[in-house]
N, CA, C and O atoms as a printed pandas DataFrame, in Angstrom:
     atom_number atom_name residue_name chain_id  residue_number  x_coord  y_coord  z_coord
0              1         N          MET        A               1  -35.055   38.872   15.485
1              2        CA          MET        A               1  -35.343   38.757   14.058
2              3         C          MET        A               1  -34.214   37.990   13.379
3              4         O          MET        A               1  -33.042   38.196   13.695
4              5         N          ALA        A               2  -34.557   37.129   12.471
5              6        CA          ALA        A               2  -33.577   36.320   11.755
6              7         C          ALA        A               2  -32.779   37.178   10.775
7              8         O          ALA        A               2  -33.239   38.223   10.313
8              9         N          GLU        A               3  -31.602   36.718   10.481
9             10        CA          GLU        A               3  -30.721   37.370    9.516
10            11         C          GLU        A               3  -31.345   37.315    8.121
11            12         O          GLU        A               3  -32.159   36.438    7.833
12            13         N          ASN        A               4  -30.961   38.247    7.268
13            14        CA          ASN        A               4  -31.401   38.255    5.874
14            15         C          ASN        A               4  -30.964   36.942    5.216
15            16         O          ASN        A               4  -29.774   36.624    5.222
16            17         N          PRO        A               5  -31.901   36.173    4.649
17            18        CA          PRO        A               5  -31.558   34.864    4.069
18            19         C          PRO        A               5  -30.473   34.935    2.987
19            20         O          PRO        A               5  -29.588   34.079    2.945
20            21         N          SER        A               6  -30.533   35.922    2.136
21            22        CA          SER        A               6  -29.544   36.042    1.065
22            23         C          SER        A               6  -28.145   36.240    1.647
23            24         O          SER        A               6  -27.191   35.591    1.219
24            25         N          ASN        A               7  -28.033   37.134    2.619
25            26        CA          ASN        A               7  -26.737   37.378    3.260
26            27         C          ASN        A               7  -26.255   36.137    4.003
27            28         O          ASN        A               7  -25.076   35.787    3.947
28            29         N          PHE        A               8  -27.174   35.481    4.693
29            30        CA          PHE        A               8  -26.807   34.281    5.438
30            31         C          PHE        A               8  -26.224   33.222    4.510
31            32         O          PHE        A               8  -25.157   32.671    4.780
32            33         N          VAL        A               9  -26.929   32.938    3.413
33            34        CA          VAL        A               9  -26.480   31.908    2.474
34            35         C          VAL        A               9  -25.127   32.279    1.880
35            36         O          VAL        A               9  -24.216   31.451    1.850
36            37         N          ARG        A              10  -24.990   33.508    1.411
37            38        CA          ARG        A              10  -23.732   33.951    0.803
38            39         C          ARG        A              10  -22.578   33.851    1.800
39            40         O          ARG        A              10  -21.517   33.316    1.477
40            41         N          ASP        A              11  -22.790   34.369    3.013
41            42        CA          ASP        A              11  -21.728   34.360    4.017
42            43         C          ASP        A              11  -21.377   32.939    4.457
43            44         O          ASP        A              11  -20.204   32.613    4.638
44            45         N          TRP        A              12  -22.399   32.093    4.630
45            46        CA          TRP        A              12  -22.154   30.728    5.072
46            47         C          TRP        A              12  -21.343   29.971    4.029
47            48         O          TRP        A              12  -20.372   29.294    4.368
48            49         N          ILE        A              13  -21.729   30.080    2.776
49            50        CA          ILE        A              13  -20.995   29.384    1.705
50            51         C          ILE        A              13  -19.563   29.890    1.634
51            52         O          ILE        A              13  -18.626   29.101    1.512
52            53         N          SER        A              14  -19.393   31.195    1.710
53            54        CA          SER        A              14  -18.060   31.785    1.659
54            55         C          SER        A              14  -17.173   31.279    2.796
55            56         O          SER        A              14  -15.981   31.044    2.603
56            57         N          GLU        A              15  -17.750   31.115    3.959
57            58        CA          GLU        A              15  -16.993   30.690    5.134
58            59         C          GLU        A              15  -16.732   29.184    5.163
59            60         O          GLU        A              15  -15.705   28.754    5.688
60            61         N          HIS        A              16  -17.633   28.378    4.614
61            62        CA          HIS        A              16  -17.551   26.927    4.792
62            63         C          HIS        A              16  -17.167   26.111    3.561
63            64         O          HIS        A              16  -16.871   24.923    3.697
64            65         N          VAL        A              17  -17.161   26.689    2.386
65            66        CA          VAL        A              17  -16.833   25.913    1.181
66            67         C          VAL        A              17  -15.409   26.260    0.750
67            68         O          VAL        A              17  -15.121   27.370    0.302
68            69         N          HIS        A              18  -14.538   25.277    0.899
69            70        CA          HIS        A              18  -13.130   25.445    0.562
70            71         C          HIS        A              18  -12.676   24.240   -0.259
71            72         O          HIS        A              18  -13.358   23.216   -0.309
72            73         N          SER        A              19  -11.546   24.373   -0.885
73            74        CA          SER        A              19  -10.992   23.265   -1.655
74            75         C          SER        A              19  -10.723   22.087   -0.727
75            76         O          SER        A              19  -10.129   22.249    0.339
76            77         N          ASP        A              20  -11.161   20.906   -1.138
77            78        CA          ASP        A              20  -10.982   19.704   -0.329
78            79         C          ASP        A              20  -10.631   18.541   -1.245
79            80         O          ASP        A              20  -11.505   18.018   -1.936
80            81         N          PRO        A              21   -9.367   18.127   -1.262
81            82        CA          PRO        A              21   -8.947   17.051   -2.165
82            83         C          PRO        A              21   -9.672   15.732   -1.921
83            84         O          PRO        A              21   -9.712   14.889   -2.817
84            85         N          PHE        A              22  -10.241   15.530   -0.745
85            86        CA          PHE        A              22  -10.982   14.312   -0.446
86            87         C          PHE        A              22  -12.126   14.111   -1.440
87            88         O          PHE        A              22  -12.438   12.979   -1.810
88            89         N          PHE        A              23  -12.752   15.208   -1.872
89            90        CA          PHE        A              23  -13.893   15.133   -2.773
90            91         C          PHE        A              23  -13.487   15.255   -4.245
91            92         O          PHE        A              23  -14.348   15.471   -5.098
92            93         N          ASN        A              24  -12.229   15.124   -4.553
93            94        CA          ASN        A              24  -11.739   15.297   -5.918
94            95         C          ASN        A              24  -12.565   14.479   -6.907
95            96         O          ASN        A              24  -12.601   13.251   -6.839
96            97         N          GLY        A              25  -13.232   15.185   -7.832
97            98        CA          GLY        A              25  -14.020   14.517   -8.859
98            99         C          GLY        A              25  -15.391   14.050   -8.399
99           100         O          GLY        A              25  -16.125   13.448   -9.182
100          101         N          ARG        A              26  -15.751   14.311   -7.164
101          102        CA          ARG        A              26  -17.047   13.873   -6.636
102          103         C          ARG        A              26  -17.868   15.095   -6.214
103          104         O          ARG        A              26  -18.315   15.199   -5.071
104          105         N          THR        A              27  -18.049   15.994   -7.144
105          106        CA          THR        A              27  -18.711   17.265   -6.855
106          107         C          THR        A              27  -20.126   17.068   -6.349
107          108         O          THR        A              27  -20.520   17.708   -5.375
108          109         N          GLU        A              28  -20.901   16.203   -6.982
109          110        CA          GLU        A              28  -22.296   16.010   -6.570
110          111         C          GLU        A              28  -22.394   15.521   -5.130
111          112         O          GLU        A              28  -23.267   15.959   -4.380
112          113         N          GLU        A              29  -21.502   14.617   -4.746
113          114        CA          GLU        A              29  -21.485   14.126   -3.370
114          115         C          GLU        A              29  -21.185   15.275   -2.409
115          116         O          GLU        A              29  -21.813   15.401   -1.357
116          117         N          ARG        A              30  -20.238   16.090   -2.778
117          118        CA          ARG        A              30  -19.877   17.221   -1.919
118          119         C          ARG        A              30  -21.009   18.237   -1.845
119          120         O          ARG        A              30  -21.300   18.757   -0.768
120          121         N          VAL        A              31  -21.651   18.526   -2.974
121          122        CA          VAL        A              31  -22.773   19.469   -2.976
122          123         C          VAL        A              31  -23.855   18.982   -2.012
123          124         O          VAL        A              31  -24.391   19.770   -1.233
124          125         N          GLY        A              32  -24.173   17.704   -2.062
125          126        CA          GLY        A              32  -25.189   17.148   -1.171
126          127         C          GLY        A              32  -24.804   17.290    0.289
127          128         O          GLY        A              32  -25.642   17.635    1.123
128          129         N          SER        A              33  -23.553   17.029    0.604
129          130        CA          SER        A              33  -23.070   17.152    1.971
130          131         C          SER        A              33  -23.155   18.597    2.459
131          132         O          SER        A              33  -23.598   18.855    3.578
132          133         N          VAL        A              34  -22.732   19.526    1.622
133          134        CA          VAL        A              34  -22.760   20.945    1.987
134          135         C          VAL        A              34  -24.199   21.429    2.134
135          136         O          VAL        A              34  -24.497   22.212    3.036
136          137         N          MET        A              35  -25.092   20.973    1.261
137          138        CA          MET        A              35  -26.497   21.377    1.354
138          139         C          MET        A              35  -27.100   20.960    2.689
139          140         O          MET        A              35  -27.848   21.731    3.291
140          141         N          LYS        A              36  -26.791   19.762    3.160
141          142        CA          LYS        A              36  -27.309   19.296    4.453
142          143         C          LYS        A              36  -26.794   20.176    5.589
143          144         O          LYS        A              36  -27.551   20.554    6.483
144          145         N          ARG        A              37  -25.510   20.498    5.547
145          146        CA          ARG        A              37  -24.928   21.336    6.594
146          147         C          ARG        A              37  -25.507   22.748    6.548
147          148         O          ARG        A              37  -25.793   23.335    7.591
148          149         N          LEU        A              38  -25.679   23.293    5.348
149          150        CA          LEU        A              38  -26.248   24.634    5.206
150          151         C          LEU        A              38  -27.690   24.668    5.690
151          152         O          LEU        A              38  -28.103   25.624    6.347
152          153         N          SER        A              39  -28.447   23.645    5.372
153          154        CA          SER        A              39  -29.831   23.573    5.822
154          155         C          SER        A              39  -29.906   23.561    7.347
155          156         O          SER        A              39  -30.719   24.273    7.936
156          157         N          ALA        A              40  -29.072   22.766    7.975
157          158        CA          ALA        A              40  -29.050   22.703    9.436
158          159         C          ALA        A              40  -28.645   24.053   10.035
159          160         O          ALA        A              40  -29.222   24.500   11.026
160          161         N          ALA        A              41  -27.656   24.691    9.429
161          162        CA          ALA        A              41  -27.199   25.990    9.929
162          163         C          ALA        A              41  -28.280   27.054    9.762
163          164         O          ALA        A              41  -28.445   27.909   10.632
164          165         N          SER        A              42  -29.015   27.008    8.656
165          166        CA          SER        A              42  -30.071   28.003    8.443
166          167         C          SER        A              42  -31.214   27.817    9.439
167          168         O          SER        A              42  -31.812   28.794    9.888
168          169         N          LYS        A              43  -31.517   26.572    9.785
169          170        CA          LYS        A              43  -32.544   26.322   10.808
170          171         C          LYS        A              43  -32.082   26.849   12.160
171          172         O          LYS        A              43  -32.848   27.473   12.894
172          173         N          GLU        A              44  -30.829   26.589   12.471
173          174        CA          GLU        A              44  -30.273   27.067   13.741
174          175         C          GLU        A              44  -30.280   28.594   13.810
175          176         O          GLU        A              44  -30.474   29.165   14.883
176          177         N          ALA        A              45  -30.068   29.259   12.665
177          178        CA          ALA        A              45  -30.061   30.723   12.613
178          179         C          ALA        A              45  -31.473   31.298   12.498
179          180         O          ALA        A              45  -31.658   32.509   12.377
180          181         N          GLU        A              46  -32.458   30.410   12.537
181          182        CA          GLU        A              46  -33.870   30.803   12.478
182          183         C          GLU        A              46  -34.242   31.499   11.166
183          184         O          GLU        A              46  -35.058   32.420   11.148
184          185         N          ILE        A              47  -33.634   31.048   10.079
185          186        CA          ILE        A              47  -33.988   31.533    8.744
186          187         C          ILE        A              47  -35.259   30.796    8.343
187          188         O          ILE        A              47  -35.295   29.569    8.434
188          189         N          PRO        A              48  -36.304   31.494    7.903
189          190        CA          PRO        A              48  -37.531   30.806    7.465
190          191         C          PRO        A              48  -37.211   29.823    6.338
191          192         O          PRO        A              48  -36.656   30.209    5.310
192          193         N          GLN        A              49  -37.559   28.570    6.533
193          194        CA          GLN        A              49  -37.202   27.521    5.581
194          195         C          GLN        A              49  -37.972   27.591    4.272
195          196         O          GLN        A              49  -37.610   26.917    3.307
196          197         N          ASP        A              50  -39.026   28.394    4.222
197          198        CA          ASP        A              50  -39.763   28.545    2.971
198          199         C          ASP        A              50  -39.289   29.759    2.166
199          200         O          ASP        A              50  -39.906   30.117    1.163
200          201         N          ASP        A              51  -38.197   30.390    2.604
201          202        CA          ASP        A              51  -37.659   31.541    1.879
202          203         C          ASP        A              51  -37.105   31.085    0.528
203          204         O          ASP        A              51  -36.450   30.045    0.451
204          205         N          PRO        A              52  -37.358   31.843   -0.530
205          206        CA          PRO        A              52  -36.859   31.468   -1.861
206          207         C          PRO        A              52  -35.337   31.332   -1.932
207          208         O          PRO        A              52  -34.825   30.611   -2.788
208          209         N          GLU        A              53  -34.618   32.006   -1.056
209          210        CA          GLU        A              53  -33.152   31.901   -1.048
210          211         C          GLU        A              53  -32.683   30.508   -0.631
211          212         O          GLU        A              53  -31.524   30.151   -0.845
212          213         N          LEU        A              54  -33.582   29.723   -0.037
213          214        CA          LEU        A              54  -33.228   28.371    0.398
214          215         C          LEU        A              54  -33.794   27.299   -0.527
215          216         O          LEU        A              54  -33.810   26.120   -0.171
216          217         N          ALA        A              55  -34.252   27.692   -1.694
217          218        CA          ALA        A              55  -34.767   26.724   -2.662
218          219         C          ALA        A              55  -33.634   25.759   -3.046
219          220         O          ALA        A              55  -32.531   26.200   -3.367
220          221         N          PRO        A              56  -33.898   24.462   -3.015
221          222        CA          PRO        A              56  -32.843   23.478   -3.278
222          223         C          PRO        A              56  -32.086   23.694   -4.589
223          224         O          PRO        A              56  -30.863   23.557   -4.617
224          225         N          ASP        A              57  -32.783   24.025   -5.666
225          226        CA          ASP        A              57  -32.083   24.216   -6.940
226          227         C          ASP        A              57  -31.133   25.406   -6.886
227          228         O          ASP        A              57  -30.025   25.345   -7.418
228          229         N          LEU        A              58  -31.565   26.487   -6.244
229          230        CA          LEU        A              58  -30.707   27.667   -6.113
230          231         C          LEU        A              58  -29.497   27.355   -5.240
231          232         O          LEU        A              58  -28.369   27.704   -5.589
232          233         N          LEU        A              59  -29.729   26.703   -4.112
233          234        CA          LEU        A              59  -28.610   26.350   -3.236
234          235         C          LEU        A              59  -27.622   25.434   -3.946
235          236         O          LEU        A              59  -26.409   25.617   -3.840
236          237         N          ARG        A              60  -28.138   24.460   -4.662
237          238        CA          ARG        A              60  -27.271   23.526   -5.395
238          239         C          ARG        A              60  -26.371   24.293   -6.374
239          240         O          ARG        A              60  -25.173   24.025   -6.464
240          241         N          ASP        A              61  -26.951   25.232   -7.094
241          242        CA          ASP        A              61  -26.172   26.019   -8.059
242          243         C          ASP        A              61  -25.126   26.884   -7.367
243          244         O          ASP        A              61  -23.984   26.959   -7.819
244          245         N          LEU        A              62  -25.513   27.539   -6.269
245          246        CA          LEU        A              62  -24.579   28.406   -5.543
246          247         C          LEU        A              62  -23.424   27.605   -4.952
247          248         O          LEU        A              62  -22.266   28.020   -5.019
248          249         N          ILE        A              63  -23.751   26.460   -4.376
249          250        CA          ILE        A              63  -22.714   25.624   -3.769
250          251         C          ILE        A              63  -21.788   25.052   -4.829
251          252         O          ILE        A              63  -20.570   25.036   -4.649
252          253         N          GLN        A              64  -22.355   24.586   -5.926
253          254        CA          GLN        A              64  -21.520   24.029   -6.991
254          255         C          GLN        A              64  -20.594   25.101   -7.553
255          256         O          GLN        A              64  -19.421   24.828   -7.806
256          257         N          ALA        A              65  -21.095   26.301   -7.748
257          258        CA          ALA        A              65  -20.258   27.395   -8.252
258          259         C          ALA        A              65  -19.133   27.701   -7.264
259          260         O          ALA        A              65  -18.000   27.955   -7.674
260          261         N          ALA        A              66  -19.437   27.677   -5.971
261          262        CA          ALA        A              66  -18.407   27.941   -4.961
262          263         C          ALA        A              66  -17.350   26.841   -4.952
263          264         O          ALA        A              66  -16.161   27.123   -4.810
264          265         N          ILE        A              67  -17.774   25.602   -5.101
265          266        CA          ILE        A              67  -16.820   24.495   -5.141
266          267         C          ILE        A              67  -15.914   24.633   -6.361
267          268         O          ILE        A              67  -14.700   24.457   -6.260
268          269         N          GLU        A              68  -16.493   24.941   -7.491
269          270        CA          GLU        A              68  -15.698   25.080   -8.710
270          271         C          GLU        A              68  -14.735   26.257   -8.613
271          272         O          GLU        A              68  -13.630   26.198   -9.153
272          273         N          ARG        A              69  -15.144   27.332   -7.926
273          274        CA          ARG        A              69  -14.265   28.488   -7.748
274          275         C          ARG        A              69  -13.106   28.168   -6.830
275          276         O          ARG        A              69  -12.001   28.668   -7.043
276          277         N          THR        A              70  -13.328   27.336   -5.802
277          278        CA          THR        A              70  -12.277   27.082   -4.822
278          279         C          THR        A              70  -11.401   25.899   -5.187
279          280         O          THR        A              70  -10.328   25.731   -4.606
280          281         N          TYR        A              71  -11.829   25.072   -6.138
281          282        CA          TYR        A              71  -11.039   23.887   -6.486
282          283         C          TYR        A              71   -9.795   24.301   -7.239
283          284         O          TYR        A              71   -9.874   24.964   -8.273
284          285         N          ASN        A              72   -8.661   23.913   -6.723
285          286        CA          ASN        A              72   -7.389   24.193   -7.358
286          287         C          ASN        A              72   -6.488   22.996   -7.109
287          288         O          ASN        A              72   -5.911   22.874   -6.029
288          289         N          PRO        A              73   -6.359   22.110   -8.089
289          290        CA          PRO        A              73   -5.601   20.882   -7.868
290          291         C          PRO        A              73   -4.129   21.122   -7.543
291          292         O          PRO        A              73   -3.471   20.236   -6.998
292          293         N          SER        A              74   -3.602   22.301   -7.867
293          294        CA          SER        A              74   -2.195   22.561   -7.584
294          295         C          SER        A              74   -2.027   23.490   -6.389
295          296         O          SER        A              74   -0.971   24.101   -6.230
296          297         N          ALA        A              75   -3.042   23.606   -5.556
297          298        CA          ALA        A              75   -2.938   24.487   -4.388
298          299         C          ALA        A              75   -1.742   24.080   -3.553
299          300         O          ALA        A              75   -1.566   22.907   -3.222
300          301         N          GLY        A              76   -0.942   25.042   -3.224
301          302        CA          GLY        A              76    0.224   24.786   -2.404
302          303         C          GLY        A              76    1.440   24.325   -3.188
303          304         O          GLY        A              76    2.515   24.159   -2.611
304          305         N          LEU        A              77    1.295   24.116   -4.479
305          306        CA          LEU        A              77    2.425   23.678   -5.304
306          307         C          LEU        A              77    2.897   24.822   -6.194
307          308         O          LEU        A              77    2.094   25.615   -6.687
308          309         N          ARG        A              78    4.192   24.893   -6.387
309          310        CA          ARG        A              78    4.742   25.933   -7.256
310          311         C          ARG        A              78    5.531   25.270   -8.379
311          312         O          ARG        A              78    6.156   24.226   -8.195
312          313         N          SER        A              79    5.484   25.893   -9.522
313          314        CA          SER        A              79    6.307   25.416  -10.639
314          315         C          SER        A              79    7.626   26.171  -10.619
315          316         O          SER        A              79    7.665   27.374  -10.361
316          317         N          PHE        A              80    8.689   25.460  -10.892
317          318        CA          PHE        A              80    9.999   26.120  -10.942
318          319         C          PHE        A              80   10.506   26.145  -12.348
319          320         O          PHE        A              80   11.595   26.659  -12.603
C-alpha cells in the first residue's frame, strides 16, 4: 500500500527543500524544478497521481512557502 499522500508531500518537501543561493531571486524557476522532482518521487513511491494532495496549485503553494521559510541570505554569517 502506498504511503499517505499528505505525509509523503510534507516529508518530501521538508527533506528536499533547503536554502540554495544559486536560485537567489528566481523562486518560480526553483518551484518548477522542485515540482518536477516531487512528481517523480511520488510516482516512484506509488502515490496515486490523481490524489488531491498532488494538485499542481497546492504543490506550488507548499513548495513556495517552504522556499520562503528556508531562504536566509545571511545563512552562515554573523554580525559582530
